[in-house]
N, C-alpha and C positions, 0 to 999 in steps of 0.2 A: 504494500500500500504506500502511496505517496501522500505526504501530509499537505493539508491546505495551509498556506502561510497565515500566521496570526493577523497580518495586515488586511486579509480579505475574507476571513472566516465569517465576519458579520454579514456578508452578502448571503451566505447560506442560511442564516437565521431570519432573514427578511422575507417579506411577502412578494418577492419578485417572481417573475415567470422564467422558467428554464426552457431553452430551445434544444430539443433532442434531435440529433442527427443520426440516422441509421442508413444502412445500405439496402437499396431496393432489390427486387428479384432479378433485374437486368443490370445490376451494378450501379444504377444511378443513385445519387444522394436523395434522401428524404428527410426533411426537417419540419418539426412542428412544435408549437408551444405547449407546455404542461405546467400544472401545479406541481410543487415538489416539497419534500422535507429533507432535513439533514439530521442524522442521528449521532453525529460526531465522528463517524467513520465511513458511512455510506450515504450517497444521494439516493433518495427513494421517490418514485412516482407511481401513479396508478394508471392502469390501462385495461381496456376490455379486449378479450381475445380476438374479436372480430376485426379490430383495427389493423391498418397496414403496418403501423409502427411495431405492434406486437408480433405480427407475422414476420416482419423483417428481422427482428431480434431473435426469434426462434430459429430462423435459418442461419443468421450470422450475428452472434451476441455482442460484437464490437459496437461501441457507442461513443459519441462525443456529445457533451452537454455544455452549453454556454449560458451563463446567467449574468445579466446586467445588474448593477447596483440600482435599486429603484429610485434612489435619491441622486445618483450621478451616473448617467449613461456612458460616461467615458471611463468607468471603472468596472471591471468584470473578472469573472473566473471561468475558465474552461476546464472541464474534467473529461478525461478519456479513460475508458475502462471496459470491462466485460459485464454484460447484464446477467443477473440471476433472477429467478422467478419463484414466486410463492403466491398461491391463491389467497385472496382476501375473503375467506369464507364467511366471516362474521361482519364484513364490510367496515370494520373499525378503522382501517387505514384511510379509505376513501372518505369516510365520515369525518375523520380528523382533518383532512384537507378541506372539506366543505366548511368546517368550523373556522379554520385558519383564513381561508380566502373569501368566504361568503357570510360568515357569522351564523351559519345554519348548523343544526345538530346532526343532520343527515343529508346525504347526497341521494336525491330521489329522481335523478334524470336518466338513469339507464333504461334501456328497452327490456321488456320481458325476455328472459333467457340469456341475457348478457352475463358472461363470467368475468368477474373483476379480479385482476392480478396486481400484485405489488412487484414492481421492478426495482431491484437494488443494483447500484453501481459503486463498486469500490474503486477509488481513484488509482490508476496505474501511472497516469501522467497528468500534471496540473500546470496550467499556464495562467498567469494573472496579468492585468494591465491596470494602470492608474493608481 
């Protein structure tokens, strides 16, 4: 694991948006914004199994994530690593993100039959700016 510099760890505790880049089925890049959490060692985000991002990570778990400081867009963290997967069976993780980002106790916007996963990324490479 590569450590996040103390000078930029505050970004991981803020309510910013992470941009997750994966590799698509034909080798093309795929990037999309997500809510995230940081547990002190891993970046975590939620995803349903039907989404392209999840399917890309199942095929190739290499991922790059960039996060801007919500108070200063010229300051950021990029984390590269390998995704790991765990089912969010009780929905506690996605509900914690709904609380963090929306102030709501639960995330009630999934479609019937959606399977919600927790994606964790341990930093192998970290780049900071600003």
